[in-house]
C-alpha positions in Angstrom: -89.9 -63.2 213.5 -86.3 -62.4 214.4 -85.5 -62.3 218.1 -82.3 -61.1 219.7 -82.0 -62.1 223.4 -79.3 -60.8 225.7 -76.7 -60.6 222.9 -73.1 -59.8 223.8 -70.2 -59.3 221.4 -66.6 -58.3 221.8 -63.7 -57.4 219.6 -60.5 -58.7 221.2 -60.6 -57.6 224.8 -63.1 -54.8 224.1 -66.8 -55.4 224.7 -68.9 -53.8 222.0 -72.3 -54.3 223.6 -74.0 -56.6 226.0 -77.6 -57.4 227.1 -78.9 -56.4 223.6 -82.5 -57.4 223.1 -84.9 -56.6 220.3 -87.4 -58.2 217.9 -88.2 -57.7 214.2 -91.5 -58.8 212.9 -92.8 -59.1 209.3 -93.4 -55.6 207.8 -90.8 -53.9 210.0 -87.6 -52.0 209.2 -84.9 -51.5 211.8 -82.4 -48.6 211.3 -79.2 -49.4 213.1 -76.9 -46.5 213.9 -74.0 -45.5 216.1 -70.6 -44.0 215.9 -67.7 -45.7 214.1 -66.4 -48.6 216.1 -69.7 -49.0 218.1 -70.2 -52.5 216.6 -72.7 -52.0 213.8 -71.0 -54.3 211.3 -70.1 -56.8 214.0 -73.8 -57.0 215.1 -74.9 -57.4 211.5 -72.4 -60.2 210.8 -73.5 -61.9 214.1 -77.1 -61.7 213.1 -76.2 -63.5 209.9 -74.4 -66.3 211.8 -71.0 -65.2 210.5 -69.7 -64.3 214.0 -70.4 -66.2 217.2 -71.6 -64.0 220.0 -69.9 -64.0 223.4 -73.3 -64.6 225.0 -77.0 -64.5 224.2 -79.1 -66.0 221.4 -80.5 -65.2 218.0 -83.8 -66.8 217.1 -85.6 -67.2 213.8 -89.2 -68.3 214.0 -88.7 -69.1 217.7 -85.7 -71.3 217.2 -82.0 -70.6 217.5 -80.5 -69.8 214.1 -77.9 -72.5 214.8 -80.7 -75.1 214.9 -82.4 -73.9 211.7 -79.3 -72.8 209.8 -80.3 -74.0 206.3 -83.8 -72.5 206.5 -82.4 -69.3 208.0 -79.8 -68.9 205.2 -82.5 -69.3 202.5 -84.6 -66.7 204.2 -81.7 -64.2 204.4 -79.9 -61.8 202.1 -76.8 -60.1 203.6 -75.1 -57.3 201.7 -72.0 -56.1 203.6 -69.5 -53.3 203.2 -67.6 -55.3 200.5 -69.5 -56.2 197.4 -68.4 -59.8 197.5 -68.1 -60.2 193.7 -65.2 -61.7 191.6 -63.5 -59.3 189.2 -63.0 -62.0 186.5 -66.7 -62.9 186.3 -69.4 -60.8 184.7 -72.5 -59.5 186.5 -74.7 -62.4 185.4 -72.1 -65.0 186.6 -71.5 -63.2 189.9 -75.3 -63.0 190.7 -76.0 -66.6 189.8 -73.1 -67.8 192.0 -74.2 -65.6 194.9 -77.7 -67.1 194.6 -76.3 -70.6 194.6 -74.4 -69.8 197.8 -77.6 -68.4 199.3 -79.3 -71.8 198.5 -81.7 -70.4 195.9 -80.2 -71.0 192.4 -81.7 -68.8 189.6 -81.8 -69.1 185.8 -79.6 -67.0 183.5 -82.7 -65.2 182.3 -83.7 -64.3 185.9 -80.2 -62.9 186.5 -80.3 -60.8 183.4 -83.7 -59.4 184.4 -82.6 -58.6 188.0 -79.4 -56.8 186.7 -81.5 -54.8 184.2 -83.9 -53.7 186.9 -81.1 -52.6 189.2 -79.7 -50.3 186.4 -77.0 -52.4 184.7 -78.6 -52.7 181.3 -75.8 -53.0 178.7 -73.2 -54.0 181.3 -74.5 -57.4 182.4 -71.9 -59.4 180.6 -68.9 -57.2 181.3 -66.3 -58.5 183.7 -66.7 -56.9 187.1 -63.1 -55.5 187.0 -64.1 -52.9 184.3 -67.2 -51.7 186.2 -67.3 -48.6 188.3 -67.7 -48.8 192.0 -71.4 -47.9 191.7 -71.9 -50.6 189.1 -70.2 -53.2 191.2 -72.5 -52.2 194.1 -75.5 -52.7 191.9 -74.3 -56.2 191.0 -74.2 -57.0 194.7 -77.6 -55.4 195.4 -79.2 -57.3 192.5 -79.5 -60.3 194.9 -82.4 -58.4 196.6 -84.3 -58.6 193.3 -83.3 -62.2 192.4 -83.6 -63.9 195.8 -87.0 -63.5 197.5 -85.7 -63.7 201.0 -87.8 -62.6 204.0 -85.0 -60.9 205.9 -82.6 -58.4 204.4 -79.5 -57.2 206.4 -77.9 -54.3 204.6 -74.7 -52.7 205.7 -74.3 -49.3 204.0 -76.2 -50.3 201.0 -76.2 -46.8 199.4 -72.4 -46.5 199.2 -71.2 -45.5 195.7 -74.7 -45.2 194.3 -75.9 -42.1 192.4 -79.0 -40.3 193.3 -81.3 -42.2 190.9 -80.0 -45.6 192.2 -80.4 -44.5 195.9 -84.1 -43.6 195.1 -84.6 -46.9 193.3 -83.1 -48.9 196.1 -85.3 -47.1 198.7 -88.4 -48.0 196.7 -87.3 -51.6 196.5 -86.8 -51.7 200.3 -90.2 -50.0 200.9 -91.9 -52.5 198.7 -90.2 -55.4 200.5 -91.4 -54.1 203.9 -94.9 -53.4 202.6 -95.1 -57.0 201.4 -94.3 -58.3 204.9 -90.5 -58.5 204.5 -88.1 -57.5 207.2 -85.1 -55.2 206.9 -82.1 -54.2 209.1 -79.9 -51.5 207.6 -77.2 -49.0 208.6 -76.3 -46.0 206.5 -74.3 -42.8 207.0 -76.3 -41.1 204.2 -79.4 -39.0 204.8 -82.2 -41.0 203.3 -86.0 -40.7 203.8 -86.2 -44.5 204.3 -84.8 -44.3 207.8 -87.3 -41.7 209.0 -90.9 -42.0 210.1 -92.5 -45.3 211.3 -89.3 -47.4 211.5 -87.6 -49.0 214.5 -84.3 -47.3 215.6 -81.5 -49.1 217.3 -78.6 -47.0 218.7 -75.3 -48.7 219.5 -72.6 -47.0 221.4 -74.4 -46.0 224.6 -73.1 -47.5 227.9 -73.0 -51.2 227.4 -76.2 -51.8 225.4 -78.3 -50.7 222.5 -81.5 -48.6 222.8 -84.4 -49.7 220.7 
């Protein structure tokens, strides 16, 4: 389980949120939303351990993520605004390097399979610099298929994807949650995934989030 206890984050002299508390258990999806500048990306990066909070604690399995850092990183896939891929490397190379950095190396065959499933068939060995923005996004998202992490944190994952890719990604996320995975995502796009029986976290209200 992921637990957030009295979390506070600031950007410069401006406090983004404080006293933020929520939990995420296996089989749950949390939709994070709020106006631009409310701190959504800051919160996501803080949950990943990339930003140190001003106050509060993030726990994974009941322990602070700073105490179980290696195990937490292996259980996590974070896909941010930027694709985080190198233009001089092809899709297979980019995916394999990303998985090594995640602490879960994969074979070349597994990388080819993940990229084909995500919709890059015929483009797997092209340098990323010649790919479209949507294709680059697919390279980044292929980590979800290659790395069987329990927690996915996805910042605007549908950006640059066409309708078919959006539908496919939604099905991947639904399957992950149905199998006991956990997902936190933010998106400006209207998608069915964020409606119904999902947790909602609103940032931008006075001082704290509302779950």
